[in-house]
C-alpha positions, 0 to 999 in steps of 0.5 A: 477528561483531560486535554492530554487524553483527548489529544492521544485519542486524536493521534490514535484515530489518526494512526488507525486511519493510517494503518488501514491505508497501509493495509489496503495498499498492501492488500491491492499490491498482493492481489495484483502480484498474485493475479495479474501475472503472465510468465512472471510479468506483471501485465496490463489489460490489452487495449487498442492504440490507433493513429492515422499518422505513420507512427505512434510514440511514447517519449520521455521515458527517463530511467535514472537509478542514481548510481544504484545499478543493482535495481536494474536486474531480473530480481527487481526491475530488469525487463520490460515486455511490449506485446502488440498485434496489428488489427489491419493484417499489416506487418507491425514494428515495435521498437525502443530506442534513444530518445534523441535518435527517435526524435531525429528519425521522426523529426518531419514524420507525421506521428502521434505521441501518447501523452497520458493513459487511463485504464479504468475506463481505458482512454488515451490522450495523444498529441499529434505532430504534423509532417510527411512520411518517413525517409525510410522504413523502421526496420532499416534503422540501426539505433533501436535497442530492442525490436520485434516486427512481423505479421501477427502477435509480436513480442518485444523484450527489453532489458531496462538500462539508464537513459532517455527512451522512446517507444515506437509503434509503426507499420513495418513498411512505414506506411500511414495508419497504425493500429494495434492491440497492445499490453505492457508487462514488466518483471516486478520481483519486489512487489510481493515484499513490498506488499508483505511490508505494507501488511505488517506495517499496517497490522502494527500501527492499527493495533498500536494506534487502537490500543493508545485509544483504549488506554486514553479513553479508559476511566481511571479507578477512584481511589480506595478508602485507607483500611482502618487500624484494627482497634480504631472505631471499635467500642471499648468493652469493660472486662469487668462485671458490675458489683452485685448488691450485697444481700444479708443471708442471716435468718431471723430468729423463730418466735419464742426461742431465746437467744442462748438456745 
């Protein structure tokens, strides 16, 4: 096998692996789109978030579409839902506000900022910030882009906009000790099309790479023998029969007969 054919087989193998990766990714997105939606929102499992401080925050949520404002609409990525229920019977407050305003409000308030979230298994990493009580309840602030508060399950729906944002969970009266069961949802209408594109791309790449491997590994046929000319190799036959020896047909004379009789 030549070096060129070996290289083609290696490239084909890499292509097959890449195609399989596309198929797995597309299958996962298709499964998520078909099974993890609720009221049109792609939703996370409900998990418990808790802190003994006065507030639970998630800061540094940067939204930047680089001028492509058409992305932030309900057909693509235009709406986020945060749903929570206070586990202690307290009145829960959920708010989304500009990061600078939230940082100013929580400047001297003891709170916990969510740094990282893992869902399988569920684990939250908090960064605790020391401080005192808030100067006023969150319901009295006017900078919130969207908010919800009350007893029982509270649902915040926010139309995503460009900027730097923070999400805040507090007790509506600003008291210490925040605990809530929370799930997050987003309308990602484009997810189905991304999944279909990955599946089609995975099929095309896998089939093309497999065909490349088959063609490169295929053993070439040996060259066929050149057909001999019609008269070549044929023993030339004589068309003339051998001359037979001449025999005399003259009958010898009988005994006692004269030559003239």
